[in-house]
C-alpha positions as CSV (number, residue, x, y, z in Angstrom):
1,M,55.5,-56.8,12.4
2,T,55.1,-59.2,9.5
3,K,56.4,-58.5,6.0
4,Y,54.2,-59.7,3.1
5,R,55.0,-60.0,-0.5
6,K,52.7,-59.0,-3.4
7,G,50.1,-61.7,-3.9
8,E,50.5,-63.2,-0.4
9,L,47.3,-64.0,1.6
10,V,46.8,-62.2,4.9
11,F,43.7,-64.0,5.9
12,L,40.8,-66.0,4.4
13,E,37.0,-65.5,4.8
14,G,35.9,-67.7,7.7
15,D,39.2,-67.6,9.5
16,I,38.9,-66.8,13.2
17,P,40.7,-63.5,14.0
18,K,43.4,-63.7,16.6
19,Y,45.2,-60.5,15.7
20,L,44.3,-56.9,15.0
21,H,45.8,-56.2,11.6
22,I,47.3,-52.8,11.1
23,L,48.6,-52.2,7.6
24,L,51.7,-50.0,8.0
25,R,53.0,-50.1,4.4
26,G,51.7,-51.3,1.1
27,I,48.3,-52.0,-0.4
28,A,46.0,-54.7,0.8
29,K,42.9,-55.8,-1.1
30,V,39.8,-57.1,0.8
31,Y,37.5,-59.1,-1.4
32,R,34.9,-61.9,-1.6
33,I,34.2,-64.5,-4.2
34,D,30.6,-64.6,-5.5
35,P,28.8,-67.9,-6.4
36,E,29.9,-67.7,-10.0
37,G,33.6,-67.5,-8.9
38,R,34.1,-63.8,-9.6
39,E,36.2,-61.7,-7.3
40,L,34.3,-58.8,-5.8
41,V,36.6,-56.1,-4.4
42,I,35.3,-54.6,-1.2
43,H,38.1,-52.1,-0.7
44,R,41.8,-51.5,-1.1
45,F,43.6,-50.3,2.0
46,K,46.7,-48.2,2.0
47,G,49.0,-47.9,5.0
48,I,48.3,-46.9,7.7
49,S,44.9,-48.6,8.1
50,L,43.2,-51.1,10.4
51,I,41.9,-54.1,8.4
52,A,38.9,-56.1,9.4
53,E,38.9,-54.8,13.0
54,M,35.1,-55.4,13.2
55,A,35.7,-59.2,13.1
56,N,37.9,-58.8,16.2
57,I,35.6,-56.5,18.1
58,K,32.5,-58.6,17.3
59,G,34.3,-61.9,17.8
60,I,33.2,-63.2,14.4
61,P,35.1,-65.0,11.6
62,F,36.6,-62.7,8.9
63,P,33.8,-61.8,6.5
64,A,36.1,-61.6,3.5
65,N,39.6,-62.5,2.2
66,C,42.6,-60.2,2.3
67,I,45.6,-60.4,-0.1
68,M,48.5,-58.0,-0.5
69,E,48.5,-56.1,-3.9
70,T,52.0,-54.8,-3.2
71,D,54.8,-55.8,-0.9
72,G,54.0,-54.4,2.6
73,V,54.2,-54.7,6.3
74,I,51.4,-55.5,8.7
75,L,51.6,-55.1,12.5
76,K,49.7,-58.1,14.0
77,V,48.6,-57.3,17.6
78,D,47.3,-60.0,19.9
79,F,43.7,-58.9,20.2
80,Q,43.1,-60.4,23.7
81,K,46.0,-58.4,25.1
82,F,45.0,-55.4,23.1
83,Q,41.5,-55.3,24.7
84,K,43.1,-54.0,27.9
85,F,44.1,-50.8,26.0
86,L,40.6,-50.2,24.7
87,T,39.7,-48.5,27.9
88,H,42.0,-45.6,26.9
89,K,40.0,-42.8,25.2
90,G,42.5,-42.2,22.4
91,V,42.6,-45.8,21.3
92,C,38.8,-46.1,21.3
93,L,38.5,-42.9,19.2
94,E,40.9,-44.2,16.6
95,I,39.0,-47.4,16.2
96,I,35.6,-45.6,16.1
97,S,37.1,-43.3,13.5
98,S,38.3,-46.3,11.4
99,L,34.8,-47.9,11.6
100,L,33.1,-44.7,10.6
101,E,35.3,-44.4,7.5
102,K,34.2,-47.9,6.5
103,I,30.6,-47.1,7.2
104,N,30.9,-44.0,4.9
105,L,32.6,-46.2,2.3
106,L,29.7,-48.7,2.4
107,Y,27.1,-46.0,2.3
108,G,28.8,-44.6,-0.9
109,L,28.9,-48.0,-2.5
110,I,25.2,-48.6,-1.8
111,E,24.2,-45.2,-3.0
112,D,26.2,-45.4,-6.2
113,S,25.2,-49.0,-6.9
114,F,21.4,-48.5,-6.5
115,V,20.8,-44.9,-7.3
116,L,23.2,-44.1,-10.2
117,D,23.3,-45.8,-13.6
118,T,26.6,-47.2,-14.8
119,E,27.5,-44.3,-17.0
120,T,26.8,-41.8,-14.2
121,R,28.8,-43.8,-11.7
122,I,31.8,-43.8,-14.1
123,A,31.4,-40.0,-14.7
124,K,31.2,-39.4,-10.9
125,F,34.3,-41.6,-10.4
126,I,36.3,-39.7,-13.0
127,Y,35.1,-36.3,-11.6
128,E,36.1,-37.3,-8.0
129,N,39.3,-39.3,-8.9
130,P,40.9,-37.8,-12.0
131,H,44.3,-38.9,-10.8
132,L,43.2,-42.6,-10.6
133,L,42.0,-42.6,-14.2
134,E,45.5,-41.4,-15.2
135,K,47.3,-43.8,-12.9
136,E,45.4,-47.1,-12.6
137,K,44.8,-49.7,-15.2
138,A,41.3,-49.8,-16.7
139,Y,40.5,-53.2,-15.4
140,K,41.3,-52.1,-11.8
141,I,39.0,-49.1,-12.1
142,A,36.3,-51.4,-13.5
143,E,36.8,-53.6,-10.5
144,M,36.5,-50.6,-8.1
145,L,33.2,-49.7,-9.8
146,R,32.0,-53.3,-9.9
147,I,31.4,-53.3,-13.6
148,R,32.8,-55.4,-16.4
149,P,36.0,-54.1,-18.1
150,E,34.2,-54.1,-21.5
151,T,31.5,-51.9,-20.2
152,F,34.1,-49.5,-18.7
153,S,35.9,-49.4,-22.0
154,R,32.8,-48.6,-24.0
155,K,31.9,-45.7,-21.6
156,L,35.5,-44.4,-21.8
157,K,35.1,-44.2,-25.6
158,K,31.9,-42.1,-25.1
159,F,33.6,-39.8,-22.7
160,K,36.4,-39.4,-25.2
161,Q,33.9,-38.4,-27.9
162,L,32.3,-35.9,-25.5
163,G,35.7,-34.3,-24.9
164,V,35.9,-35.2,-21.3
165,I,39.0,-37.4,-21.6
166,E,41.7,-38.1,-24.1
167,K,44.1,-40.9,-24.6
168,K,47.8,-40.4,-24.0
169,G,49.8,-43.5,-24.7
170,K,48.1,-46.4,-22.9
171,K,46.4,-44.2,-20.3
172,F,43.5,-41.8,-20.3
173,V,43.8,-38.3,-18.9
174,V,41.1,-35.9,-17.9
175,K,40.7,-33.2,-20.5
176,N,37.7,-31.3,-19.2
177,R,36.4,-32.4,-15.8
178,E,33.7,-29.8,-15.6
179,L,31.9,-31.3,-18.7
180,L,31.0,-34.3,-16.5
181,R,29.0,-32.0,-14.3
182,K,27.3,-30.5,-17.3
183,F,26.2,-33.8,-18.8
184,Y,25.6,-35.8,-15.5
185,S,24.1,-35.2,-12.1
186,W,24.6,-37.2,-9.0
């Protein structure tokens, strides 16, 4: 087990994977940098999760970077030794389950990004994750939705005017979640 501090790099895009990374505690962010130097967050993993197991299984370099967003613990398992255990049905099913979760995540990202306009994506996010709107900082939610913070802020003002959300202190809280379904369809 390896302890990581907030902000510490776990691996870099292009590194050759030697270990299967199992996040036990904390939050790890997997991201890429686009040609303009902007960070594109692929996903935030919370313990217990496998991280970038596809790179191990396919024998390819890591396709993205990984950094800890909080202090945490990662179990690093020598993948060559671990391969012997892959013949056990339970282990294979867990890995397949993890990969299927990631496929569903990517499917949702693709669907939301290409089918829904920005305002509807935000409405859907608030409808499905009211607790995150109340807990997370606006720039982090904008990052999750892959939109600019300014755009997110403008849309929040509109949702406030519609009576969907209200501001309490520095955070927004959901006032009437069902109004989102009335005004938007996804």
